C-alpha positions as CSV (number, residue, x, y, z in Angstrom):
1,M,0.0,0.0,0.0
2,R,1.4,3.4,-1.0
3,V,2.0,5.6,2.1
4,S,1.4,9.3,1.3
5,L,0.5,12.6,3.1
6,R,-2.3,12.9,0.4
7,P,-5.3,10.7,1.1
8,S,-6.3,10.9,-2.6
9,K,-3.0,9.3,-3.6
10,I,-3.6,6.5,-1.2
11,T,-7.1,5.9,-2.8
12,L,-5.5,6.0,-6.3
13,F,-2.7,3.5,-5.6
14,E,-4.9,1.1,-3.7
15,Q,-7.3,1.0,-6.7
16,L,-4.3,0.7,-9.1
17,E,-2.8,-2.2,-7.1
18,S,-6.1,-4.0,-7.1
19,D,-6.7,-3.6,-10.9
20,L,-3.1,-4.4,-12.0
21,A,-3.2,-7.6,-10.0
22,G,-5.6,-8.9,-12.7
23,M,-3.9,-7.4,-15.8
24,D,-1.0,-9.6,-17.0
25,G,0.7,-10.1,-20.3
26,E,4.2,-9.7,-21.8
27,V,4.8,-5.9,-21.7
28,G,3.9,-3.3,-19.1
29,V,4.7,0.4,-19.6
30,D,4.6,2.9,-16.8
31,A,4.3,6.2,-18.6
32,A,5.9,9.2,-16.9
33,S,7.1,6.7,-14.3
34,A,9.5,9.0,-12.4
35,A,11.5,6.5,-10.2
36,F,9.4,3.5,-11.3
37,K,6.6,4.6,-8.9
38,S,4.1,2.0,-10.0
39,Y,6.6,-0.9,-10.5
40,P,5.4,-2.9,-7.4
41,Y,1.9,-3.2,-8.9
42,F,2.7,-4.5,-12.4
43,R,2.2,-8.2,-13.1
44,T,3.4,-8.2,-16.7
45,R,6.5,-10.2,-17.5
46,S,8.4,-7.1,-18.3
47,Y,8.3,-3.6,-17.0
48,Y,9.3,-0.4,-18.8
49,G,9.4,2.9,-17.0
50,V,9.2,5.9,-19.3
51,D,10.2,9.4,-18.2
52,I,12.0,12.5,-19.4
53,D,13.9,12.8,-16.1
54,K,17.1,10.8,-16.4
55,S,18.0,11.0,-12.7
56,A,14.5,9.7,-11.7
57,L,15.0,6.7,-14.0
58,Q,18.4,6.0,-12.6
59,Q,16.9,5.9,-9.1
60,G,14.2,3.6,-10.4
61,L,16.8,1.2,-11.8
62,H,18.7,1.3,-8.6
63,D,15.6,0.4,-6.6
64,H,14.2,-2.1,-9.2
65,P,17.1,-3.4,-11.4
66,E,14.8,-5.9,-13.1
67,G,13.0,-3.0,-14.9
68,I,14.0,-1.2,-18.0
69,A,14.2,2.6,-18.3
70,L,13.1,4.5,-21.4
71,L,14.2,8.1,-21.5
72,A,11.5,9.8,-23.5
73,D,8.7,12.3,-23.6
74,V,5.3,10.6,-23.4
75,T,4.0,12.8,-26.2
76,D,6.5,11.3,-28.6
77,L,7.2,7.6,-28.0
78,D,9.3,5.8,-30.6
79,L,7.6,2.5,-29.8
80,P,5.6,0.1,-32.0
81,S,1.9,0.6,-32.3
82,G,-0.3,-2.1,-30.7
83,S,2.6,-3.6,-28.7
84,V,1.9,-2.9,-25.0
85,D,-0.3,-5.2,-22.9
86,V,-0.7,-2.8,-20.0
87,C,0.0,0.9,-20.0
88,V,-0.4,3.1,-16.9
89,S,-0.1,6.8,-16.4
90,T,-0.7,8.6,-13.1
91,N,0.0,12.0,-11.6
92,T,1.4,13.4,-14.9
93,L,-1.1,14.3,-17.6
94,N,-2.8,16.8,-15.3
95,W,0.3,19.1,-15.7
96,F,-0.1,19.3,-19.4
97,G,-2.0,21.9,-21.3
98,H,-4.8,21.1,-23.8
99,D,-2.8,20.2,-26.9
100,K,0.0,18.3,-25.1
101,R,-2.4,16.3,-23.0
102,L,-4.4,15.2,-26.1
103,Q,-1.1,14.4,-27.8
104,A,0.1,12.3,-24.9
105,L,-3.3,10.5,-24.8
106,A,-3.1,9.7,-28.5
107,E,0.5,8.3,-28.1
108,L,-0.4,6.1,-25.1
109,T,-3.5,4.9,-26.9
110,R,-1.5,4.1,-30.0
111,I,1.0,1.8,-28.3
112,V,-1.6,-0.3,-26.5
113,A,-2.2,-3.7,-28.0
114,P,-5.7,-4.5,-29.4
115,H,-6.4,-6.7,-26.4
116,G,-4.5,-4.4,-24.0
117,W,-5.3,-2.1,-21.1
118,L,-4.8,1.7,-20.6
119,V,-5.2,2.9,-17.1
120,L,-5.1,6.7,-16.4
121,E,-5.5,9.2,-13.6
122,L,-6.8,12.6,-14.8
123,D,-8.0,15.8,-13.1
124,C,-11.7,16.6,-13.1
125,D,-11.1,19.8,-15.0
126,R,-12.3,21.5,-18.2
127,L,-10.1,19.2,-20.3
128,L,-11.5,15.9,-19.0
129,P,-14.6,15.7,-21.3
130,E,-12.5,16.1,-24.4
131,A,-10.0,13.5,-23.1
132,L,-12.9,11.0,-22.5
133,V,-14.2,11.6,-26.0
134,L,-10.8,10.7,-27.5
135,L,-10.6,7.6,-25.3
136,R,-14.1,6.4,-26.1
137,A,-13.4,6.7,-29.8
138,R,-10.4,4.4,-29.5
139,F,-11.6,1.7,-27.0
140,E,-14.7,-0.4,-26.8
141,V,-14.7,-0.3,-23.0
142,V,-14.0,2.9,-21.1
143,E,-14.8,2.8,-17.4
144,V,-14.6,6.0,-15.4
145,C,-14.9,6.5,-11.6
146,Y,-14.1,9.5,-9.5
147,Y,-12.3,10.1,-6.2
148,G,-10.9,13.0,-4.1
149,N,-13.8,13.9,-1.9
150,R,-14.3,17.2,-0.1
151,L,-12.7,15.9,3.1
152,C,-9.6,14.9,1.2
153,Q,-9.6,18.3,-0.5
154,A,-9.7,20.2,2.8
155,Y,-7.1,18.0,4.3
156,E,-4.7,18.3,1.4
157,S,-5.2,22.0,0.8
158,R,-4.6,22.9,4.5
159,L,-2.6,20.4,6.4
160,V,-0.5,19.0,3.6
161,S,0.2,22.5,2.2
162,W,1.3,23.6,5.7
163,V,3.7,20.7,5.9
164,D,5.1,21.5,2.5
165,V,5.8,25.1,3.5
166,N,7.0,24.3,7.0
167,R,9.5,21.5,6.2
168,R,10.9,21.5,9.7
169,A,7.5,20.2,10.9
170,R,8.1,16.9,9.1
171,G,9.4,14.7,11.9
172,L,6.8,13.7,14.4
173,V,4.1,16.0,12.9
174,G,4.7,14.4,9.5
175,T,4.3,10.9,11.1
176,V,1.0,11.9,12.7
177,L,-0.2,13.3,9.5
178,L,0.6,10.1,7.6
179,G,-1.6,8.3,10.0
180,L,-4.4,10.9,9.6
181,A,-4.1,10.7,5.8
182,R,-4.7,7.0,6.0
183,I,-7.8,7.5,8.1
184,V,-9.1,10.3,5.8
185,S,-8.5,8.0,2.8
186,L,-10.9,5.5,4.2
187,T,-13.7,8.0,3.5
188,D,-12.7,8.4,-0.1
189,R,-14.2,5.5,-2.1
190,M,-14.2,5.4,-5.9
191,S,-17.6,6.8,-7.1
192,A,-19.6,6.7,-10.3
193,S,-20.5,10.4,-9.7
194,A,-18.1,13.2,-10.3
195,K,-19.9,15.6,-8.0
196,G,-17.5,17.0,-5.4
197,R,-14.6,14.9,-6.7
198,T,-11.2,16.2,-8.0
199,H,-9.8,13.2,-9.9
200,A,-11.0,10.7,-12.5
201,Y,-9.7,7.1,-12.7
202,V,-10.1,5.7,-16.1
203,R,-9.8,2.0,-17.3
204,C,-9.7,1.5,-21.1
205,H,-9.9,-2.0,-22.7
206,W,-10.2,-3.5,-26.2
207,R,-9.1,-1.3,-29.0
208,S,-12.0,-0.4,-31.3
209,D,-9.9,0.5,-34.4
210,D,-8.1,-1.7,-36.9
211,T,-4.7,-1.7,-35.1
212,E,-2.9,-5.0,-35.5
213,P,-0.9,-6.5,-32.6
214,A,2.8,-6.0,-32.9
215,S,6.0,-7.1,-31.1
216,F,7.4,-4.7,-28.6
217,V,10.9,-3.8,-29.7
218,V,13.4,-1.3,-28.4
219,D,16.4,-0.6,-30.7
220,E,19.5,-1.8,-28.9
221,S,21.5,1.0,-30.5
222,L,19.5,3.4,-28.3
223,K,21.1,2.2,-25.1
224,V,22.7,5.0,-23.0
225,A,23.4,3.1,-19.8
226,D,22.9,-0.3,-18.3
227,G,19.1,-0.9,-18.4
228,M,18.4,2.5,-20.0
229,Y,17.4,3.5,-23.5
230,A,16.9,6.9,-25.0
231,L,14.1,7.2,-27.5
232,N,14.0,9.9,-30.2
233,G,17.4,11.3,-29.4
234,S,16.5,12.0,-25.7
235,G,20.0,11.0,-24.6
236,D,23.2,12.9,-25.4
237,D,25.7,10.3,-24.2
238,R,24.6,7.3,-26.3
239,P,27.3,4.6,-26.8
240,Q,27.8,3.0,-30.2
241,Q,26.9,-0.5,-29.1
242,S,25.3,-2.5,-26.3
243,V,24.7,-6.0,-25.3
244,R,21.8,-6.2,-22.8
245,P,18.4,-7.1,-24.2
246,A,15.5,-4.7,-23.5
247,T,13.4,-7.2,-21.5
248,A,13.2,-8.0,-17.9
249,G,10.7,-9.3,-15.5
250,P,9.6,-7.6,-12.3
């Protein structure tokens, strides 16, 4: 279970852990993974963490050396269409503006296999309806539920923000707030109604277009470090050759 000062994140990762337990296959992609934040929940035979932050990926490889790091922008993924069994993106797309968010959604949708899953977390903002239109045009099944109730909002906007500002308070106060966050998260169940909620959790399954399944391949010449590959020229220190295959099991 993910421990966090933010109750809404506890709700999100508990749901994600439950869902991913039933989503297997060959290839799992954690889009905008930071330091492989969702690695423990994947049940695919291989795990690929994608992020533009090289230092975060290095930390992910240190913590989970069985994974593979892909240095890339999620809006421009040099990966085969229809090749990923399970693709997840959380705590990222909300930071994008209109055009970039839709571009990222299009890319993530593109790489998902015809039988695959795409699991997303999105803000309940003015861009959400358009994002859902795009997803429903690409998948036969799009399930949406909502979380982040008013109690969570009050807790996160006041107490958590105070801790963020008063970093010296983290010690014992932070420990107490972690316990309180867990208690508050118990009130925040996934809901079919968006009323009063701040986040949407979206599960997409079964591509509705004519995409054919493809093998997931990462060009070995793109290797920049042990376990790390740079897509679309994202790395500036790429060696001329490498030997490690781009597959690993969590």
